Each structure stands twice: as C-alpha cells, then as structure tokens.
C-alpha positions in Angstrom: 0.0 0.0 0.0 1.3 3.4 -1.0 0.3 6.4 1.1 0.4 9.9 -0.5 0.1 12.9 1.9 -0.7 16.4 0.5 -0.1 19.5 2.7 -0.8 23.1 1.7 2.2 25.4 1.9 0.0 28.6 1.8 -2.7 29.2 4.4 -5.2 30.6 2.0 -6.9 28.1 -0.4 -9.4 28.7 -3.1 -13.0 27.9 -2.3 -15.2 25.2 -3.9 -12.1 23.3 -5.3 -11.4 19.6 -5.4 -8.1 17.8 -5.7 -7.6 14.7 -7.8 -4.7 12.3 -7.5 -4.1 9.6 -10.1 -1.5 6.9 -10.0 -1.8 4.4 -12.9 -5.4 3.4 -13.3 -6.5 4.4 -9.8 -7.9 7.9 -9.1 -8.8 9.5 -5.8 -10.9 12.7 -5.6 -11.5 14.8 -2.4 -12.3 18.4 -1.4 -9.2 20.6 -1.3 -8.1 21.1 2.3 -4.9 22.0 4.1 -4.0 18.4 4.6 -5.2 15.2 3.0 -3.9 11.6 2.7 -4.6 9.2 -0.1 -3.8 5.5 -0.2 -3.1 3.5 -3.4 -2.3 -0.1 -4.2 1.4 -0.5 -4.8 1.5 -2.2 -8.2 5.0 -1.3 -9.3 4.0 -0.7 -12.9 4.6 3.1 -12.9 6.6 5.6 -10.8 4.6 8.6 -12.0 1.5 10.3 -10.6 -0.8 13.2 -11.5 -2.4 15.8 -9.3 -5.2 18.0 -10.6 -7.3 20.8 -9.1 -11.0 21.1 -10.1 -13.4 23.9 -9.3 -17.2 23.3 -8.8 -19.2 25.4 -11.2 -22.6 23.9 -10.6 -24.6 21.5 -8.4 -28.1 19.9 -8.2 -29.9 17.3 -6.1 -31.6 14.2 -7.6 -34.2 11.8 -6.2 -32.9 8.2 -6.0 -36.2 6.6 -4.7 -36.2 3.1 -6.4 -40.0 3.0 -6.4 -40.1 5.9 -8.8 -38.6 4.2 -11.8 -37.9 5.8 -15.1 -36.1 8.9 -16.4 -36.1 12.3 -14.9 -34.7 15.7 -16.0 -32.2 17.5 -13.9 -31.3 21.2 -14.3 -27.9 22.2 -12.9 -27.4 25.9 -12.3 -24.0 27.1 -13.5 -22.2 29.7 -11.4 -19.9 30.9 -14.2 -21.0 33.7 -16.5 -22.1 32.9 -20.0 -24.1 29.8 -19.3 -27.2 29.7 -17.0 -27.7 26.0 -16.6 -27.0 22.5 -17.9 -29.9 20.1 -18.3 -29.3 16.3 -17.9 -31.6 13.3 -18.2 -31.0 10.8 -15.5 -32.3 7.2 -15.7 -32.7 5.1 -12.6 -33.2 1.3 -12.5 -33.4 -0.7 -9.3 -32.4 -4.4 -9.0 -33.9 -6.5 -6.1 -31.0 -8.9 -6.1 -28.7 -8.4 -3.1 -25.2 -7.2 -3.8 -22.7 -10.1 -3.9 -20.6 -10.4 -0.9 -16.9 -9.7 -1.4 -14.9 -12.9 -1.5 -11.8 -13.0 0.7 -8.6 -12.9 -1.3 -7.0 -16.3 -1.8 -4.1 -17.1 0.4 -0.7 -16.2 -1.1 1.0 -19.2 -2.7 4.2 -20.4 -1.0 7.3 -18.9 -2.5 9.4 -21.9 -2.0 8.0 -25.4 -2.5 9.8 -28.7 -2.1 10.4 -29.1 -5.8 11.7 -25.5 -6.1 14.0 -26.0 -3.2 15.4 -29.2 -4.5 16.0 -27.6 -7.9 17.8 -24.7 -6.3 20.0 -27.0 -4.3 20.8 -29.0 -7.5 21.8 -25.9 -9.4 24.1 -24.7 -6.5 25.7 -28.1 -6.1 26.8 -28.3 -9.7 27.3 -24.5 -10.2 25.2 -24.6 -13.3 24.1 -21.0 -13.1 27.6 -19.7 -12.9 28.9 -22.0 -15.7 26.0 -21.2 -18.0 26.4 -17.4 -17.4 30.2 -17.6 -18.1 29.5 -19.6 -21.3 26.9 -17.0 -22.5 29.3 -14.2 -21.8 32.0 -16.0 -23.9 29.5 -16.4 -26.7 28.7 -12.6 -26.7 32.4 -11.8 -26.5 33.6 -14.2 -29.3 30.4 -14.1 -31.5 31.1 -17.5 -33.2 29.4 -18.6 -36.4 27.9 -21.6 -34.7 27.0 -20.5 -31.2 25.4 -23.8 -30.2 28.6 -25.8 -31.2 30.6 -23.2 -29.3 28.5 -23.6 -26.2 28.7 -27.4 -26.4 32.5 -27.4 -26.8 32.9 -25.0 -23.9 30.6 -26.9 -21.5 32.4 -30.2 -22.5 35.8 -28.7 -21.6 34.4 -27.4 -18.3 33.0 -30.9 -17.5 36.4 -32.5 -18.3 38.2 -30.0 -16.0 35.8 -30.6 -13.2 36.2 -34.4 -13.5 40.0 -34.1 -13.5 40.1 -32.2 -10.2 40.5 -34.3 -7.1 37.7 -34.2 -4.7 38.3 -32.3 -1.5 38.7 -34.3 1.7 35.8 -34.3 4.1 36.1 -31.6 6.9 34.3 -33.7 9.4 36.9 -34.9 11.9 37.5 -37.5 13.0 36.7 -39.7 10.0 38.3 -41.4 7.0 39.4 -39.3 4.0 37.3 -39.4 0.9 40.0 -41.1 -1.2 40.5 -44.8 -0.3 43.8 -45.7 1.3 44.6 -42.1 2.5 44.4 -41.0 6.0 45.0 -37.5 7.4 48.4 -37.3 9.1 48.3 -37.2 12.9 49.8 -34.3 14.7 51.4 -36.6 17.2 54.3 -37.3 17.3 54.9 -33.9 15.9 58.4 -34.8 14.5 56.9 -37.3 12.0 54.1 -34.9 11.1 56.6 -32.1 10.4 58.8 -34.3 8.2 55.8 -35.4 6.1 54.1 -32.1 5.8 56.8 -29.4 5.6 59.9 -29.0 3.5 63.1 -27.3 4.7 64.9 -24.8 2.5 68.6 -23.9 2.8 69.9 -20.3 2.7 70.9 -20.6 -1.0 67.3 -21.7 -1.9 65.8 -18.7 -0.1 68.3 -16.4 -1.9 67.2 -17.7 -5.3 63.6 -17.2 -4.4 64.2 -13.6 -3.2 66.3 -12.9 -6.4 63.1 -13.3 -8.5 61.5 -10.3 -6.9 62.9 -6.8 -7.9 61.9 -5.3 -4.6 64.4 -7.5 -2.7 67.6 -5.9 -4.0 66.2 -2.4 -3.4 65.3 -3.3 0.1 68.7 -4.8 0.7 70.4 -1.6 -0.5 68.7 0.6 2.0 71.1 2.0 4.7 70.9 0.2 8.0 69.6 2.0 11.1 72.2 3.9 13.2 73.6 2.0 16.2 72.3 3.0 19.6 75.1 4.2 21.8 75.5 2.7 25.3 74.9 5.0 28.3 78.0 3.6 30.0 80.6 5.1 30.2 78.5 8.3 30.4 81.4 10.5 29.4 81.8 8.9 26.0 78.0 8.9 25.5 77.7 12.6 26.4 80.6 13.6 24.1 79.1 11.7 21.1 75.4 12.8 21.7 75.6 16.4 22.9 77.2 19.6 21.6 78.4 22.3 23.9 77.3 25.9 23.3 80.1 28.5 23.7 79.6 31.5 26.0 77.2 34.0 24.5 75.9 31.4 22.0 72.4 31.3 23.5 72.2 35.1 23.5 73.0 35.1 19.8 70.3 32.5 19.2 67.8 34.5 21.2 68.7 37.7 19.4 67.3 36.2 16.2 63.8 36.3 17.6 62.0 39.7 17.9 59.7 38.5 20.6 62.7 37.9 22.9 64.0 41.4 22.4 60.5 42.8 23.2 60.4 40.7 26.4 63.7 42.2 27.5 62.3 45.7 27.0 59.1 44.9 28.9 60.9 43.2 31.8 60.5 45.1 35.1 63.7 46.8 36.5 65.5 44.8 39.1 64.5 45.7 42.8 66.9 48.1 44.6 69.6 46.5 46.7 69.0 46.5 50.4 71.7 48.1 52.6 73.6 45.8 54.9 72.7 45.7 58.6 76.3 46.1 59.6 77.5 48.7 60.5 74.0 49.5 62.0 74.6 53.2 62.0 74.7 53.4 58.2 71.7 51.0 57.9 69.7 53.2 60.3 70.6 56.4 58.5 69.7 55.0 55.1 66.4 53.2 56.2 64.8 55.5 58.8 63.8 59.2 58.9 63.9 61.3 62.1 60.8 63.3 62.9 61.4 66.7 64.5 59.7 67.7 67.8 56.0 68.5 67.3 56.0 66.6 63.9 54.0 63.7 65.2 51.5 66.1 66.8 51.0 67.8 63.5 50.5 64.4 61.8 48.0 63.3 64.4 46.0 66.5 64.0 45.0 65.5 60.5 43.0 62.6 61.8 39.6 63.6 63.6 39.6 60.4 65.5 42.8 61.4 67.3 41.3 64.7 68.4 38.3 62.9 69.8 40.5 60.5 71.7 42.4 63.5 73.3 39.1 65.0 74.5 38.0 61.7 76.0 41.4 61.3 77.8 41.1 64.9 79.2 37.7 64.2 80.7 
C-alpha cells in the first residue's frame, strides 16, 4: 500500500475546489483542504503520478427513490457567467438482487515449494548458473558462427576440467578421507608430522627465491639504522650525543627572535639593593627618617579620631 500525503504550503486556499490524484489506473478525488492523505495499491508498474485541481461550477440534487422508476430531467445551475444552466436526463433502474458479498482474497502461494528448493540445491551443487552465465558471456564476447557448437564445446571442456580435479577431503573430523587408502596425518608425534608435511629450504634456496622479486635488492640496498650508543661510560655517550654551546651562544640565538627582544624591554627593572645591617649606623641612616619635635602632633591633628581621643582622655 502506497500512502500519499498532501499539505498546503500557503494558508489561503481557493473555495469550492477539489483535488484529484491519479496513479496508474487508480484515481482519488476529495475536497481541497490544508492536509489530506490518499492510499493507493502498490503495483510497481509506474513511478509517476498526476495531481489535478477542479473547481465546482454547478450543483443539483436528484431523487434516488427506487419506487419511482424511469427517467427524470435535472437542471444544474452554472455559477460561471455565459451559461445559465445545464440540463441532464437521469435514468434510474433498481435491482432486487442483493449485492454479492466480497470474497476474501485467496491465500498467497508459498514462495518456495519442495520441488523448487530441490531444484535450487541441485543448481548450487553443480554451479550450473555460474557456468552457463560464463558460457553465455563467452558467446557474446567471441560471437562465433555456430553459437550452439561453441556452447557445447565450452561446456564439454568445463566438464572435463571438473572431472580431473581431485575431490576435497571431508572436513568432518575425526573420520576417514574421501579417497581410499589415504588417512590424514596425525599431529602426534609432531616430528613425523613435520617431516611429512613441511619442506626445509637452505639459505641458498631462499636467496634464489628472493632474487626473483625486484623489490628485494632495493630493500637490501637501504642503509641500516644507526647504532644506539651505550649509556655507560656516560662521558663517551655525552661527548658523542651532545654539543656544547660557547659563552654567548644562547644570547646570539635568542637575538634572532624579535619576541625575545620585546620581552627584555618589557621586563621590570630589578629591585633596589637592600643596605647591609652592619654597620648598623649606616643602615639606620639609610632606612629611617627622624621626625622633629612636634612633627608627630601635626601628623595626628590631620585625623579627627585622634582629636576625639584626646578629648576623652582629658575628661
């Protein structure tokens, strides 16, 4: 089932209009509203639909009483200018037979029956679909004069190749091998299993194999990685791994960076040196200031709280 939902983008819609939606042979008609949904059967025959807008230009009522048989005339008033009305003759015939009941749809047939399953397994077992497809592609590619003879020859060759290949041993362990007289080698004892299943190659044999690949000489010509020096003795390790910078070398390196010069200019000046406590006479003269007689009184007079305290002491 395919559901189609229509929604109006604009709030104002024309009056007395109907919307029609058609997909294939199925058509749905409804009054034009802000939102409407329509459902259609999904047939898959077409991917196109059609939406139409109709305006009602006339309307009339008719009597459908089955007892009044025969034809009757109906006049439909037309709202559009230029035509006043449209007259139609309507015939009504009633049938006393009840409407046939709708039969339920038959149950869907099973997609895979026993015969179809057996046929599919047979095709997969012998790879017939793959072989026939490859043979048809070869016919289209070669385009022989006698395509039937070409197909027969190709399929005969494929059959001969399949017959010449040894059958794979069964994977179900434990159990005998498919070929008579052959048994899978046991892993124990491992020495006998290794001798019967693996082959040793000497250094010369491996070199001959590597010589067949061009990438091998190129890889061999690459320089080896540098040796890692031992940390002990540390003096030799330090002399080989580190470089001493002469006096003033770091300043020259820093001078190449403008940001370093700016940081020196913005740096705060060093704090002043503090005088030594000994001899104490010089330290006292440099660090303290003597206040003359009456100086402290003048200083205290600047604070109102001091005057208030003097008054309270006097009382």
